[in-house]
C-alpha angles and dihedrals in degrees: 000000000000130000092243093242124130110240114219117188113246092238092054091049091051092050092045091054093044094050090047092052092046092051091048093049094046092045095051094039095051096039094066131050112306135165121265131223124027095342090055093049092046091050093048091051090050090050090053095044092047090051095046095046094087089067087078095050095114095048100038107021095164096043096054097069090043093052092044092050094048090049091049092052090045098051091043089053090047089059103260122134118195135163095270096044121128089246091063091046092050091051092050092049093046099042099032127236117306096020126113116222 
């Protein structure tokens, strides 16, 4: 007799989370103002790579935060602003949670 729970393989769960994060980052990054040309393409690639990096969290647990951080700095430098960007985190730390700057 089973527990009635749906078993999802760990690898599929990791990729599902990673693809969801990548879609969220690309959607928010490309919906606002963003640079065109090579900087825009470079930033979009960094958004996608930063979002897909958590798929490797079981194999390279220490490398995932490093890759994600480097991608965040890169797409911020390329001119993209997304929900998880350092600018948003600085504003939250400065203003406090629940306040609007």
